[in-house]
C-alpha positions in Angstrom: 0.0 0.0 0.0 1.2 3.5 -0.8 2.5 5.4 2.2 0.1 8.3 1.4 -2.9 6.0 1.7 -1.7 4.5 5.0 -1.1 8.0 6.4 -4.6 9.1 5.3 -6.1 6.0 6.8 -4.2 6.7 10.1 -5.4 10.4 10.1 -9.0 9.3 9.6 -8.6 7.0 12.6 -7.2 9.8 14.7 -10.2 12.0 14.1 -12.6 9.2 15.0 -13.5 7.3 11.8 -12.5 3.9 13.2 -15.4 3.7 15.7 -18.1 5.7 14.0 -19.0 7.4 10.7 -17.7 11.0 10.8 -18.5 14.1 8.7 -15.3 15.2 6.9 -14.6 18.2 4.7 -11.6 17.8 2.4 -10.7 21.4 3.0 -10.3 20.7 6.7 -8.6 17.3 6.2 -6.0 18.8 3.8 -5.1 21.4 6.5 -4.8 18.7 9.1 -2.5 16.6 6.8 -0.6 19.5 5.3 -1.2 18.5 1.6 -3.4 19.8 -1.2 -7.2 19.3 -1.3 -6.8 17.5 -4.6 -4.4 15.0 -3.1 -6.8 14.3 -0.2 -9.7 13.8 -2.6 -7.6 11.4 -4.7 -6.5 9.4 -1.7 -10.0 9.0 -0.3 -11.2 7.7 -3.7 -8.3 5.2 -3.7 -9.0 4.1 -0.1 -12.7 3.5 -1.0 -11.7 1.5 -4.1 -9.5 -0.7 -1.9 -12.4 -1.3 0.4 -10.6 0.4 3.3 -13.2 3.1 3.9 -16.9 3.6 3.1 -18.0 7.1 2.2 -21.0 9.1 1.0 -21.4 12.7 -0.1 -23.3 14.8 2.4 -23.7 18.5 1.6 -20.3 20.2 1.4 -18.5 17.2 2.9 -18.5 13.4 3.2 -19.5 10.8 5.7 -16.6 8.5 6.1 -16.0 5.4 8.2 -13.0 3.0 8.2 -14.2 -0.5 7.2 -13.1 -3.7 9.0 -10.6 -4.3 6.2 -9.2 -0.8 6.9 -9.1 -1.5 10.6 -7.1 -4.7 10.0 -4.5 -2.7 8.1 -4.2 -0.3 11.1 -3.9 -3.3 13.6 -1.1 -4.8 11.6 0.7 -1.4 11.6 0.2 -1.2 15.4 1.6 -4.7 16.0 4.6 -4.2 13.6 5.5 -0.8 15.0 5.4 -2.2 18.5 7.9 -4.9 17.5 10.1 -2.4 15.7 10.4 -0.1 18.7 10.3 -2.9 21.3 7.3 -1.2 22.9 4.6 -3.8 22.3 3.1 -4.6 25.7 3.8 -7.9 27.4 0.2 -8.0 28.7 -3.2 -7.1 27.3 -6.4 -6.9 29.2 -10.0 -7.2 28.2 -13.4 -7.6 29.9 -16.1 -10.2 29.1 -19.5 -11.3 30.3 -19.9 -15.0 31.1 -22.5 -16.9 29.1 -23.4 -20.6 28.4 -21.8 -21.8 25.2 -22.6 -24.4 22.5 -20.5 -27.2 24.1 -17.7 -26.9 21.5 -15.1 -26.4 24.2 -16.0 -29.6 26.1 -15.9 -31.6 22.8 -12.4 -30.4 21.8 -10.9 -30.6 25.3 -11.9 -34.3 25.3 -10.0 -35.2 22.1 -6.6 -36.8 23.0 -4.7 -35.1 20.2 -5.6 -31.7 21.4 -5.5 -32.5 25.1 -1.9 -33.8 24.8 -0.8 -30.5 23.2 -2.6 -28.5 25.9 -0.8 -30.3 28.6 2.6 -30.1 26.9 2.3 -26.5 25.7 0.2 -24.8 28.4 1.4 -26.7 31.4 -1.9 -27.9 32.6 -4.6 -30.5 31.8 -7.7 -28.5 30.9 -11.0 -28.9 32.7 -13.5 -30.2 30.3 -15.0 -27.3 28.4 -14.2 -23.6 28.2 -15.4 -20.5 29.9 -17.2 -18.5 27.3 -17.1 -14.7 27.4 -19.0 -12.1 25.4 -16.6 -9.2 25.0 -18.0 -6.2 26.6 -17.0 -3.2 24.4 -15.1 -1.9 21.4 -11.7 -1.9 23.1 -12.2 -5.5 24.3 -13.1 -6.8 20.8 -10.0 -4.9 19.5 -7.8 -6.9 21.9 -9.1 -10.2 20.4 -8.5 -8.8 16.9 -4.9 -7.9 17.8 -4.4 -11.4 19.3 -5.4 -12.9 15.9 -2.4 -11.1 14.4 0.1 -12.5 17.0 1.7 -15.9 16.7 0.7 -17.3 20.1 1.1 -20.9 21.1 0.2 -23.2 18.2 -2.2 -26.1 18.7 -1.8 -28.3 15.6 -4.9 -29.7 13.8 -5.0 -33.3 12.4 -6.9 -35.7 10.2 -8.1 -39.0 11.7 -8.9 -40.7 8.4 -12.5 -39.6 8.5 -12.5 -35.9 9.1 -10.1 -33.1 9.6 -9.8 -31.2 12.9 -8.7 -27.6 12.7 -5.8 -26.0 14.5 -5.8 -23.2 17.1 -3.5 -20.9 19.0 -3.4 -20.1 22.7 -2.1 -17.3 24.9 -1.4 -17.9 28.6 -3.6 -15.7 30.8 -4.9 -15.1 34.3 -8.4 -14.5 35.7 -8.6 -13.3 39.3 -5.4 -15.2 40.2 -6.3 -18.4 38.2 -3.8 -19.5 35.6 -5.6 -20.1 32.3 -5.3 -19.6 28.5 -7.2 -17.8 25.8 -7.8 -20.1 22.9 -8.5 -18.9 19.4 -9.7 -21.8 17.2 -9.6 -21.8 13.4 -13.1 -23.1 13.0 -15.8 -21.7 15.3 -19.4 -20.6 15.2 -18.6 -17.6 17.3 -17.8 -14.1 16.0 -15.1 -11.6 17.1 -17.2 -10.6 20.1 -16.7 -13.9 21.8 -13.6 -15.5 23.4 -13.1 -18.8 25.0 -10.9 -19.6 28.0 -9.2 -22.9 29.0 -8.2 -23.6 32.6 -7.1 -26.5 34.8 -10.2 -25.9 37.0 -13.8 -24.9 36.5 -13.4 -21.1 36.6 -17.2 -20.8 36.9 -17.3 -23.0 40.1 -14.0 -21.6 41.6 -15.1 -18.0 41.3 -18.8 -18.7 41.7 -19.6 -17.2 38.3 -23.0 -17.3 36.6 -24.3 -16.2 33.3 -24.0 -12.4 33.2 -21.0 -12.2 35.6 -18.3 -9.9 34.4 -14.6 -10.8 34.5 -11.3 -9.2 33.5 -8.7 -11.3 31.7 -5.0 -10.5 31.6 -3.4 -12.1 28.5 0.4 -12.6 28.3 1.7 -11.8 24.8 5.4 -11.3 25.5 6.8 -14.8 25.9 4.1 -17.4 25.5 
């Protein structure tokens, strides 16, 4: 991607287009960026063609919002710059609301091939099932999306002669003093607003959680 487009995308994020549609005048944006109005207009058209922003004319300006594809570009930039400058955090935090899942976690933790890897790579034998969390807000969902860009601890999939089982990756974590792990599976029915947690104990029982309880998760991304 051209540097000019990346800078324009970044500036749009700075003025709020990542979270919500915003009203933008190219006359104001060109002053903000220190370039000509013609350049700004051209770059916005290119960003739209690439699917990185959505925009519509509104009076003497435009309504612009960064798309999920555009947000992904910015997340990659964030992760890569953190690595370049050695400033990427060792820990990330997010909040989630406990809910009853579909039983996928219990199924996968019972499969010997996966369980063996969990024990070897995470250092614990997982309690059957996962703690399912509905991520609470925008910043919490962004943490999951950033985790998807980081290597993590690989859990290798396999084929048993009948069907294939997808892989996953994990990140060691902690909830209220309990060692656990965030697991991001390749194949899931859940969207970006849900995250699953593995632990050696039932976190629900240990912390007396019920559907609707809120928890904070600390994820270790430095040296998994």
